[in-house]
GUDO-823390 format. One line per 3 residues: number of its first residue (from 1); for each residue x, y, z of N, C-alpha, C, CB. Coordinates in steps of 0.2 Angstrom, whole numbers. Each point is the difference from the previous one (the first is absolute). Glycine has a CB too. Example, Ala and Ser with C-alpha at 12.3 -4.5 7.8 and 13.67 -1.06 7.14 Angstrom:
BEGIN
1> 66:-28:39:-4:6:0:4:6:0:-9:-6:6  7:11:-10:4:6:1:-4:5:3:6:-3:-10
END
This chain:
BEGIN
1> -728:690:683:7:-3:1:6:-4:-6:-8:-1:11  14:3:-10:1:-2:-3:3:-9:-1:-1:13:0  -2:-14:-8:0:-6:-1:10:0:0:-15:-3:-9
4> 14:-7:5:8:-1:1:2:2:-8:2:-12:10  2:11:-11:1:3:-6:11:-1:-3:-15:9:5  15:-7:-10:7:-1:-2:0:6:-7:2:-15:6
7> 4:18:-4:1:7:-8:7:-3:0:-8:15:3  11:-17:-7:4:-1:-3:5:10:0:-7:-15:-6  11:13:8:5:10:-4:5:0:-8:4:3:14
10> 1:-8:-10:3:-2:-3:4:-6:-3:-3:9:3  6:-10:-9:3:-8:-3:7:2:-3:-11:-5:-4  16:-1:8:7:2:-3:1:-5:-2:5:8:6
13> -5:-13:-12:1:-4:-2:-6:-7:3:12:7:-2  -9:-12:5:-10:-2:4:-1:2:9:0:-14:-8  7:21:9:-2:1:6:-4:3:0:8:-1:5
16> -11:4:-1:-8:2:4:-1:5:8:-4:-13:-6  3:19:4:-4:3:5:-5:2:0:7:0:2  -9:0:5:-11:3:-2:0:-1:7:-8:-5:-11
19> 1:7:14:0:2:6:-7:-5:1:7:13:1  -8:-17:1:-8:-2:5:-3:1:3:2:-3:0  -7:7:-2:-6:4:4:-5:-7:5:-2:12:-11
22> 1:-9:18:-3:-4:3:-3:4:3:5:-8:-1  -11:6:6:-2:6:5:5:2:7:-12:-6:-3  17:0:4:4:3:5:8:4:0:-7:-9:4
25> 7:9:-12:6:2:-1:2:-2:-8:2:0:14  3:5:-14:3:-2:-8:5:-3:0:-3:9:-5  5:-13:1:6:-5:2:5:0:-8:-9:-9:12
28> 12:12:-11:8:1:-4:1:-6:-4:6:7:9  -7:-8:-16:4:-5:-2:6:3:-5:-9:-8:3  13:2:0:4:-6:3:-2:3:5:10:-5:-6
31> -14:0:11:0:-4:6:4:-4:2:-8:3:0  12:-2:7:0:-5:4:-2:0:5:5:-3:-4  -8:-1:9:-5:-2:5:3:-4:6:-7:0:-10
34> 10:4:13:3:-5:6:-7:-4:2:9:10:6  -4:-16:-1:-4:-5:1:-3:0:9:7:-5:-10  -13:6:11:-2:-1:7:-4:-5:3:1:11:-1
37> 2:-18:0:-4:-7:-3:-8:3:8:15:-15:-6  -10:15:15:-5:0:1:-3:4:5:2:-8:-4  -4:14:-2:-2:5:3:6:9:4:-11:-13:0
40> 14:10:-2:6:5:1:8:-4:-3:-7:7:13  9:0:-19:7:-1:-1:4:-1:5:-2:6:-8  8:-9:8:1:-6:7:6:9:1:-1:-23:-3
43> 3:23:9:5:5:5:-2:10:-3:14:-14:0  -21:12:-4:-3:7:-3:-5:3:2:3:-3:-8  -3:9:8:-6:4:3:-4:1:-6:7:7:10
46> -13:-8:-12:-6:2:-5:5:7:-3:-14:-5:7  13:12:-2:2:5:-6:7:2:-2:-9:4:3  13:-8:1:8:-1:-3:-1:-5:-7:7:-1:15
49> -10:-4:-15:1:-2:-5:-3:5:-8:0:-11:9  -7:16:-7:-3:3:-5:9:7:-1:-20:-2:6  21:1:-1:7:3:0:5:0:-5:-2:-2:9
52> 1:-5:-10:5:0:-3:-2:0:-7:7:-6:9  -14:5:-10:0:5:-8:-5:-6:-4:16:8:-1  -21:-12:7:-4:-7:-1:-6:4:-2:4:-12:9
55> -9:8:-12:-6:1:-2:-3:-4:1:1:4:-7  1:-11:8:-7:-4:2:8:-7:3:-15:6:-13  11:-9:15:1:-5:5:-2:-7:-2:-2:8:7
58> 5:-13:-5:-2:-9:-2:-5:-2:10:15:-5:-12  -20:4:10:0:-5:4:-1:-8:-2:-3:11:7  4:-15:-3:-1:-7:-1:-9:-4:5:17:0:-1
61> -19:0:-4:-9:-4:0:4:-7:4:-9:4:-15  12:-8:15:3:-6:4:-1:0:8:9:-1:-10  -2:4:10:3:5:5:-7:2:5:11:5:-9
64> -16:3:5:-2:0:3:-8:-3:4:10:6:-5  -11:-11:1:-7:-4:-3:1:-7:10:2:1:-22  7:0:22:2:-5:5:-1:4:6:8:-5:-7
67> -4:12:7:1:4:9:0:3:-5:6:-2:12  -11:7:-7:-3:1:3:-9:0:-1:11:5:4  -9:-7:-11:-9:-3:-6:-3:7:-2:-5:-12:8
70> 3:10:-14:-3:6:-4:-5:1:3:3:-2:-9  -6:-1:12:-8:-2:4:0:10:7:2:-23:1  3:18:2:5:5:6:1:8:-3:8:-13:5
73> -3:13:-9:0:7:-5:-5:4:-4:8:-6:-1  -12:2:0:-6:3:-4:-5:3:6:0:-10:-12  0:8:19:-3:2:6:5:7:1:-3:-14:6
76> 5:13:-7:5:7:3:0:3:-6:8:-4:9  -9:4:-13:-1:6:-6:4:0:-5:-5:7:8  10:-12:-10:2:-3:-6:9:0:1:-11:5:-8
79> 13:-4:4:7:-2:-1:4:4:3:-1:-4:-10  -2:11:2:3:7:1:2:3:7:-7:2:-10  -1:-3:15:-2:4:6:5:-5:4:-15:5:-1
82> 16:-10:-1:2:-7:4:8:3:2:-8:-11:-7  11:13:1:7:-2:2:2:8:-2:3:-15:-2  -8:21:3:2:7:-4:4:0:-5:0:5:9
85> -3:-7:-14:4:2:-6:-6:2:-6:12:-7:4  -13:13:-3:-8:1:-6:2:1:-7:-7:7:9  12:-8:-9:0:-1:-8:-1:-7:-3:7:8:1
88> -5:-11:-9:-2:-3:0:4:-7:-1:-7:9:-2  3:-13:4:1:-7:1:0:-6:-2:-1:6:4  5:-9:-8:-1:-7:-7:-1:-6:5:8:4:-12
91> -10:-9:15:0:-5:0:1:-5:-6:-5:6:9  9:-13:-6:1:-5:-1:-6:-4:-1:10:2:4  -10:-9:-6:-6:-4:-1:-2:-4:6:2:-1:-12
94> 6:-3:15:1:-5:2:4:-5:0:-7:3:-1  7:-3:-7:0:-7:-4:7:-3:0:-8:4:-8  11:2:11:10:-2:-3:3:-1:11:5:14:-17
97> -5:-10:20:-2:-2:6:-3:-8:2:-1:13:-1  -4:-16:-1:-2:-5:1:3:-7:-1:-6:7:-2  10:-4:-6:5:-7:-3:5:0:3:-2:-1:-11
100> 5:9:15:6:0:0:4:-2:10:-4:10:-13  -1:-7:14:-3:-1:10:-4:-5:2:-1:10:0  -4:-14:-3:-5:-2:4:2:-10:0:-10:14:-3
103> 9:-14:8:-2:-11:0:-5:-1:-2:3:-3:9  -1:-2:-14:-7:-6:0:-3:4:-1:-1:-10:7  1:12:-19:-5:7:0:-2:-7:-6:6:18:5
106> -14:-20:-5:-1:-3:-4:-4:5:-8:-1:-10:12  0:11:-17:0:2:-6:-7:-1:-3:12:-1:0  -19:4:-2:-2:-4:-3:-2:8:-4:-3:-13:7
109> -2:8:-12:-3:7:-5:-5:3:6:0:-5:-14  -3:4:17:-2:5:5:6:3:4:-9:-5:1  15:7:-1:3:4:6:5:-6:1:-10:8:6
112> 13:-4:2:5:-5:1:-2:2:10:12:1:-13  -11:-6:15:0:-3:6:8:1:4:-10:-9:-5  10:11:8:8:1:5:-1:-1:9:3:11:-10
115> 2:-12:12:1:0:7:4:6:-1:1:-12:4  -3:17:3:2:5:3:9:-2:1:-13:4:5  19:3:-8:5:-4:2:2:6:11:7:-5:-20
118> -13:6:19:1:1:7:-2:-2:6:1:6:-5  -8:-8:4:-2:-6:4:-3:-6:-3:-2:7:6  1:-8:-11:-1:-5:-2:-6:-2:-2:9:-2:6
121> -12:7:-4:-8:-2:-1:-2:4:-10:-5:1:18  -2:-6:-18:-1:-2:-6:-5:3:-4:5:-8:4  0:11:-10:-4:8:-5:-1:-3:-6:6:12:3
124> -13:-8:-6:0:-3:-7:-1:9:-5:-9:-16:4  14:18:-9:0:2:-5:-4:0:-7:8:-1:7  -12:1:-9:-4:2:-8:1:8:-1:-10:-11:1
127> 10:12:-7:0:6:-5:-8:3:5:6:-5:-16  -10:3:17:-6:4:7:3:3:5:-8:-9:0  13:2:4:1:3:7:7:8:-3:-4:-17:9
130> 9:13:-13:2:6:-1:-2:8:-1:5:-10:-2  -9:8:-2:-3:6:-2:-5:4:6:1:-5:-13  -4:1:20:-1:2:2:5:1:7:-11:-4:-8
133> 16:2:9:3:1:5:4:8:-2:0:-14:3  2:14:-10:0:7:-3:-3:6:1:2:-7:-7  -9:6:7:-5:5:0:1:3:8:-9:-7:-11
136> 8:-1:15:0:5:7:5:1:4:-8:-4:1  13:5:-6:7:3:1:0:7:-3:7:-11:-1  -12:11:-4:1:8:-2:2:3:-6:2:0:11
139> 3:-5:-11:6:1:-7:-4:5:-6:6:-13:2  0:19:-3:-1:0:-10:3:-3:-5:-1:8:1  2:-12:1:3:-4:-6:0:-8:1:8:10:-3
142> -12:-14:0:-3:-5:3:3:-6:-4:-11:6:5  16:-11:-3:3:-5:-6:-4:-6:-2:11:3:3  -11:-6:-7:-6:-7:0:4:-6:2:-8:4:-12
145> 3:-8:16:5:-5:0:2:-5:-4:-4:2:8  10:-4:-10:3:-3:-2:5:-5:1:-5:8:-3  7:-16:1:6:-3:2:6:0:-1:-6:-5:0
148> 9:10:4:10:-2:1:2:-2:-5:2:-4:11  -2:1:-18:5:-5:-2:5:-2:0:-4:2:-3  6:-6:8:7:-1:1:5:-1:-6:-4:-4:10
151> 10:8:-9:8:-2:-4:0:-4:-1:6:4:1  0:-11:-4:-4:-1:-7:-6:-2:2:8:-5:-7  -10:7:1:-8:-5:-2:1:-4:-8:-11:11:8
154> 9:-15:-8:1:-3:-6:-5:3:-4:5:-11:4  -6:10:-12:-7:4:-3:-3:-2:2:0:1:-8  -4:-8:7:-4:-2:2:-2:1:8:3:-8:-11
157> 0:8:16:-3:4:6:-1:10:0:5:-14:6  -3:15:-11:1:6:1:-7:-1:-4:14:5:3  -16:-7:-7:-6:2:-2:-6:-2:5:5:-1:-11
160> -4:-1:10:-6:-4:7:1:5:5:2:-15:-1  -1:17:5:2:4:3:-1:7:-1:7:-8:2  -4:9:-10:-4:9:-1:-5:-1:-3:10:8:-2
163> -15:-11:0:-5:-3:-2:-5:1:8:7:-9:-12  -6:3:16:-3:4:6:0:8:4:1:-12:0  5:15:-2:0:5:3:-4:9:-4:11:-9:4
166> -16:4:-12:0:4:0:-10:1:-1:15:1:-2  -15:-10:3:-8:-2:2:-2:6:9:1:-18:-7  7:16:8:-1:5:10:0:8:-2:12:-11:11
169> -6:13:-15:-4:6:-2:-5:4:-1:4:-3:-1  -10:0:-5:-5:-2:-1:-8:0:6:12:-5:-8  -10:2:10:-2:-1:10:2:6:3:3:-14:4
172> 3:16:-4:0:6:5:-1:7:-3:7:-7:6  -8:7:-12:-2:7:-5:-9:0:4:11:-1:-16  -14:-6:16:-7:-2:2:-2:3:5:1:-10:-4
175> 5:8:8:-2:2:8:2:6:1:2:-10:6  5:12:-8:-1:8:1:-7:4:-1:13:-1:-4  -16:2:0:-4:3:-2:0:8:-5:-5:-9:11
178> 3:10:-9:-2:10:1:3:3:6:-13:0:-5  19:3:5:1:4:4:4:4:-2:-2:-7:7  -2:15:-7:4:6:-3:3:0:4:-5:7:-5
181> 13:-2:1:3:-2:4:5:-1:1:-7:-2:-2  5:-6:3:4:-5:0:4:-6:-6:-7:2:9  12:-5:-7:2:-2:-6:3:-6:1:2:11:-4
184> -4:-18:-1:3:-3:-1:4:-1:-6:-7:-3:7  12:-2:-6:4:-3:-4:4:-6:-4:-1:8:5  0:-10:-8:2:-5:-3:7:-3:-2:-11:3:-3
187> 10:-9:6:10:-2:0:1:-7:-7:3:0:19  0:1:-23:2:-2:-6:5:-4:3:-2:11:-9  1:-18:8:4:-5:2:2:-6:-6:-5:4:12
190> 9:-9:-11:3:-4:-8:9:0:3:-12:7:-11  14:-5:13:6:-1:4:7:2:-6:-7:-11:10  9:6:-14:3:3:-5:1:-1:-6:3:3:6
193> -9:-7:-7:-4:2:-6:-3:5:-3:0:-8:2  4:11:-9:-6:2:-3:-6:0:-1:5:1:-2  -8:-6:-1:-5:-3:-5:-7:0:9:11:-11:-13
196> -7:11:20:-5:-2:2:-2:7:5:3:-14:0  2:17:0:1:9:4:-6:2:-11:22:3:13  -22:-4:-16:-5:3:-5:-6:-2:2:7:1:-10
199> -9:-6:10:-5:-4:2:-2:2:7:2:-8:-7  2:10:12:-2:0:4:-3:9:1:8:-12:1  -5:16:-4:-1:8:-2:-8:1:-3:15:2:-4
202> -14:-6:0:-7:0:-4:-7:0:6:7:-9:-10  -3:0:13:-9:0:4:1:8:5:-4:-17:4  8:17:-2:-1:7:6:-4:5:-5:13:0:8
205> -8:3:-13:-6:7:-5:-4:-3:-2:7:7:-6  -12:-14:5:-4:-1:-1:-6:2:7:6:-9:-11  -2:6:19:-5:2:5:-1:5:1:1:-6:4
208> 5:13:-2:-1:6:-4:1:3:9:-10:-3:-15  17:5:15:5:2:10:0:7:-2:10:-10:4  -7:15:0:3:6:2:6:1:1:-8:0:5
211> 9:-6:-6:8:-2:-2:2:-8:2:5:15:3  2:-15:-7:4:-5:-2:4:-1:2:-2:0:-5  5:-7:8:5:-2:5:3:-4:-4:-5:1:12
214> 12:-1:-12:5:-9:-5:3:0:6:5:0:-16  -8:-7:18:1:-5:6:3:-8:-2:-11:7:5  14:-7:0:1:-8:-1:8:2:-1:-14:-7:-7
217> 20:13:6:6:1:0:2:1:8:-2:4:-13  9:-3:13:4:1:5:-3:-5:5:3:13:-4  -2:-20:1:-2:-4:4:4:-8:2:-10:8:-3
220> 21:-4:-2:3:-3:1:1:-3:-7:-2:1:12  0:3:-18:1:0:-6:8:3:-1:-13:1:-2  15:4:4:6:3:-1:0:8:-4:5:-13:0
223> -1:14:2:-4:9:-3:1:1:-10:6:7:16  0:-10:-18:0:0:-7:-8:-6:-3:18:2:0  -21:-5:2:-5:-5:-1:-6:6:2:7:-13:3
226> -6:16:2:-6:5:1:-1:5:-6:1:-1:12  4:2:-14:-3:5:-5:2:-1:-5:-2:8:7  5:-15:-9:-2:-2:-9:-12:0:3:19:-14:-8
229> -19:11:13:-8:2:-2:-3:6:3:-1:-11:0  6:15:2:-5:7:1:3:5:-9:1:1:19  3:-5:-20:0:2:-7:-4:2:-4:5:-7:2
232> -10:1:-2:-6:-1:-6:-9:1:3:9:-10:-5  -8:9:13:-6:-2:5:-5:8:-1:9:-9:11  -5:13:-5:-2:6:1:-4:1:-9:11:5:11
235> -10:-6:-15:-3:6:-6:-5:-6:-2:12:10:-6  -11:-16:8:-8:-4:-2:-7:2:6:9:-12:-5  -8:18:10:-4:3:3:-3:6:-2:5:-6:8
238> -9:7:-7:-2:8:-1:4:9:2:-11:-9:2  11:11:-7:6:3:-1:-1:9:3:3:-10:-10  -11:9:12:-4:6:5:-2:0:5:-2:3:-6
241> 5:-11:10:-1:1:6:5:-4:7:-12:3:-8  13:0:11:7:-2:3:2:-10:2:-2:15:5  8:-14:-5:4:-6:-3:5:-2:7:0:4:-15
244> 0:-10:18:2:1:7:4:-6:-2:-10:6:9  14:-9:-5:7:-4:1:-2:-4:7:9:9:-5  -10:-14:7:1:0:7:4:-2:3:-7:-1:0
247> 9:2:6:6:-1:4:6:2:-1:-5:-8:2  5:10:-8:9:3:-3:0:10:3:-1:-11:-17  8:9:20:7:-1:-1:3:2:1:-2:-4:-4
250> 6:2:3:11:4:0:-4:5:-4:15:-11:-2  -7:16:3:-1:7:-3:-1:-1:-7:7:6:10  -2:-11:-11:3:1:-9:-7:-4:-2:15:-1:-1
253> -17:-4:5:-8:-4:-4:-3:7:0:-2:-15:6  -4:19:-1:-1:7:-2:-1:0:-6:7:4:8  0:2:-9:3:1:-6:-2:-3:-7:7:0:9
256> -3:-7:-6:-5:-4:-7:-7:-3:-2:8:-2:2  -10:7:3:-8:-4:-1:-2:7:-3:-3:-10:12  3:14:-11:-2:7:-2:2:0:-6:0:7:9
259> 4:-9:-10:3:3:-9:-4:-6:-4:15:7:2  -18:-13:2:-2:-5:-5:-10:4:1:12:-15:3  -15:19:-2:-6:4:4:-1:-3:4:-6:5:-7
262> 9:-7:13:-4:-2:7:-2:10:6:8:-17:-1  -14:16:2:-2:6:2:0:-2:8:-5:5:-13  6:-12:15:-1:2:8:4:-6:4:-12:6:-2
265> 14:-4:7:4:-9:3:0:3:9:13:-6:-14  -11:-1:14:0:0:9:3:-5:1:-9:3:3  14:-2:1:3:-9:6:2:5:5:8:-11:-7
268> -6:5:11:2:2:7:7:0:2:-11:-4:2  16:5:-7:8:0:-1:1:5:2:2:-5:-8  -3:15:7:2:3:5:2:0:6:-6:2:-6
271> -2:-3:10:-2:-2:6:5:-5:4:-11:3:-5  10:-8:2:3:-7:1:5:1:4:-2:-5:-9  5:8:-1:9:1:0:0:5:7:5:0:-15
274> -8:5:16:3:3:5:2:1:7:-4:2:-7  -2:-9:11:1:-1:5:6:-8:2:-13:8:0  17:-10:-9:2:-3:1:8:4:-1:-11:-10:-3
277> 9:16:3:8:4:-2:2:-1:-5:3:0:9  -5:-2:-15:0:-1:-9:-3:11:-2:-6:-19:-1  11:21:-1:-2:9:-3:0:-2:-5:6:10:5
280> -11:-6:-9:1:1:-7:3:7:-1:-8:-8:-2  11:10:-3:3:7:0:0:1:-11:11:-1:17  -10:7:-18:1:0:-7:7:-3:-1:-8:10:-2
283> 12:-12:7:6:-4:-4:0:-8:2:9:13:0  -15:-16:2:0:-6:3:-3:-1:5:7:0:-5  -6:-7:8:-2:0:5:8:-2:6:-14:-4:-8
286> 12:6:13:5:-2:3:0:-2:10:3:7:-12  -2:-8:14:-2:-6:4:3:3:6:0:-11:-9  -6:16:16:1:3:6:4:-4:5:-10:7:-2
289> 11:-15:-1:2:-4:9:9:-1:-4:-16:-11:7  18:14:-12:6:0:-1:4:3:4:-2:-3:-8  8:2:12:5:0:3:5:8:-2:-2:-14:1
292> 0:17:-9:4:2:-5:-4:7:5:2:-10:-16  -9:12:18:-5:6:1:3:3:8:-12:-7:-7  14:2:10:1:2:8:1:6:-1:4:-9:5
295> 1:13:-6:4:3:1:-1:5:-3:6:-8:2  -11:9:-8:0:5:-7:-7:5:4:5:-9:-13  -4:13:12:-3:7:1:-4:3:-5:8:0:5
298> -7:-4:-9:-2:3:-5:-9:-3:-5:16:3:1  -21:-1:-2:-8:-3:-2:2:-2:-4:-7:5:3  1:-13:-1:-2:-4:-6:1:3:-6:-9:-6:7
301> 6:13:-8:0:0:-8:1:9:1:-10:-14:-7  18:17:4:-2:8:3:-4:4:-6:11:0:8  -15:-4:-12:-5:4:-3:-8:1:1:8:-3:-7
304> -7:-1:11:-7:-3:2:-4:5:7:5:-14:-3  -12:14:4:0:6:4:-7:-5:5:5:13:-11  -4:-16:12:-4:-7:6:2:0:6:0:-8:-7
307> -4:8:10:2:1:5:8:-4:7:-14:3:-6  16:-6:2:5:-6:0:5:3:-2:-7:-10:-3  8:13:-5:6:1:-1:2:8:1:-1:-11:-6
310> -6:13:8:1:10:4:0:-1:6:-7:7:-6  8:-12:11:3:1:8:4:-3:3:-9:3:2  8:-10:-7:6:-5:1:4:-4:-3:-4:1:6
313> 8:-2:-3:6:-3:-2:2:-6:-1:1:7:5  1:-11:-12:2:-7:0:0:-4:9:8:3:-13  -2:3:14:6:-3:5:-7:-4:8:15:13:-4
316> -22:-6:4:-4:0:3:-5:-5:0:5:10:-2  -7:-9:-4:-3:-7:-4:0:-9:1:3:10:-7  5:-9:6:5:-5:1:-3:-4:8:12:8:-8
319> -10:-5:11:-2:1:8:-5:-2:3:5:7:0  -11:-4:-3:-7:-1:1:-3:-7:-1:-1:11:-2  5:-12:-5:-2:-8:-3:5:-2:5:-5:0:-14
322> 10:-2:16:2:-5:2:-5:2:9:15:-2:-11  -15:4:14:-4:1:6:-6:-2:-3:5:9:7  -8:-12:-10:-8:1:-1:-5:5:3:2:-10:-3
325> 1:17:3:-8:3:1:-3:2:-3:2:2:6  -6:-1:-7:-7:1:-3:0:7:-6:-5:-4:14  10:8:-12:-2:7:-6:5:-2:-5:-3:12:8
328> 8:-17:-8:3:-6:-8:-2:0:-2:4:-6:1  -10:0:1:-6:0:-5:-5:4:-4:1:-7:6  0:14:1:-4:4:-2:1:6:-6:-3:-5:10
331> 14:6:-10:0:3:-4:2:-2:-8:0:6:11  3:-10:-11:0:-6:-3:-3:0:-6:0:-5:10  -9:0:-4:-7:3:-6:0:7:-5:-8:-4:10
334> 10:9:-4:-3:5:-5:4:0:-5:-4:7:8  11:-7:-8:5:1:-3:-1:-2:-8:5:-1:11  -7:-7:-9:-3:-1:-6:-5:-1:-3:6:-2:2
337> -12:5:0:-4:1:-2:-1:9:-3:-3:-13:7  7:15:-6:-1:4:0:6:2:-9:-6:2:16  13:-6:-17:-1:-2:-4:-2:-2:-5:3:1:5
340> -8:-8:-3:-5:-2:-7:-6:5:-3:3:-12:5  -4:16:0:-4:6:-3:5:6:-3:-10:-2:9  17:4:-6:3:1:-5:2:-1:-9:1:0:12
343> -1:-6:-12:1:-3:-4:-4:-2:-6:6:-3:9  -15:4:-6:-4:2:-3:-2:4:-5:1:-3:8  1:8:-2:-2:11:-3:5:0:-5:-4:8:14
346> 10:-12:-14:5:2:-6:0:-4:-6:6:5:8  -11:-11:-7:-2:-2:-5:-8:5:-5:7:-13:8  -10:15:-3:-4:3:-2:1:7:-4:-4:-8:8
349> 9:11:-6:3:8:0:3:-4:-8:4:9:17  -2:-15:-17:4:-4:-6:-5:1:-5:5:-10:6  -6:8:-6:-10:-6:-5:-1:10:-4:-13:-14:14
352> 11:17:-8:-5:7:-1:8:5:-7:-10:1:19  14:-1:-16:4:1:-4:4:-1:-6:-3:1:9  1:-5:-12:2:-8:-6:5:-1:0:-6:2:-9
355> 11:-2:18:6:-3:1:3:-4:3:-1:5:-3  -4:-15:4:0:-1:2:6:-6:0:-9:7:-1  11:-8:-5:5:-6:-1:6:5:1:-5:-10:-10
358> 5:19:12:7:0:5:1:-1:5:2:5:-5  -10:-3:9:2:-3:5:0:-6:2:-1:7:0  -1:-11:-6:3:-6:5:7:-4:-2:-12:-2:2
361> 15:6:-6:5:-2:0:4:3:5:-1:-2:-11  1:7:13:3:5:8:1:-4:3:-7:10:2  -3:-14:0:0:-3:5:3:-6:3:-7:5:-3
364> 10:-9:-5:3:-5:1:7:2:-1:-9:-8:-3  9:13:3:9:3:-3:2:2:8:-1:9:-16  -5:-5:21:2:1:7:1:-8:3:-7:12:2
367> 3:-14:0:0:-5:2:8:-7:-2:-15:5:0  16:-4:-6:6:-3:0:6:-1:2:-5:0:-5  2:7:7:8:7:6:3:-4:6:-7:14:-1
370> 0:-21:3:1:2:6:0:5:5:3:-6:-6  -3:3:12:1:4:8:6:3:1:-6:-7:6  4:13:-4:8:6:2:3:-5:3:-4:15:4
373> 11:-12:-7:7:-7:5:-1:4:6:13:-3:-7  -11:-4:13:1:0:4:3:3:3:-2:-6:-3  3:10:9:5:8:2:6:-5:4:-12:11:4
END
């Protein structure tokens, strides 16, 4: 059986390209993982998500444990079979959603007790329970359980939170056990404090993980601050293991993250934006709701090969969006995911060719042009 491993193929400055090998298939890096929160990428069939170029999906521990439950998914053959996605799946640990969605949560050294946002039932997640849920789901890459430190946080609060997350990381690693072909990633915390990021990275390296995430960013600190942290944080993590920036982001976040040495990303943005009429193209973001599109026979992006651009006009997409037809969500989500995967492929090619800086300047120049002129 193929073991979990990471081969670094090329670097260009800090930007890296390589392959993560798993028993369920290879993941080309830099990689963008579409988010399948409740065992589905909303408005997409799994085979269509794959057609956009996605090698791996993200599933959500918190949502799946509440509905339909990890035990039920395990009884039905595991998450891959359940959602008809045979390629790799990464599951987050549930920590972020517990912080952001739950009522009446109580945190202690043991873990977090919280009320379900669905029916108010009481639940507990500990590092051990998070590992158990992710094992029942059968995910290929498991994230250790951590506390998502809110932003802004005073230095002492951030430090206390980070140190507890490091103790939870050890418990997660211990509970994960020996699972050939599966991987567990540690999560670096420390908010915007460089010395805390360093302490966290050292603690994680001492425990030993198959990959490392930069956590605690994209929580409201803004892109400039995020990039300032990413100027040093990924360098603190092992160069021979994948580096994953959690919950990011917009297209220019991805390009900036890759420039700073990040290998993996996930974000709900392309799929959520598709459902709300926000379209990502090489020329920036357009809003299909705007009246300027209602008589426009042109595609969203004349150089895009996705079904929305190949076969449908802006006028049609404007109409079906305004009419709240389901096909609007389907076509615009497909377009956005296609655009994101095309962006990742472009970065992989540029890093391999040693032309990443040129790619980056072209990317920004095209976006600065803005959308095509109205008819």
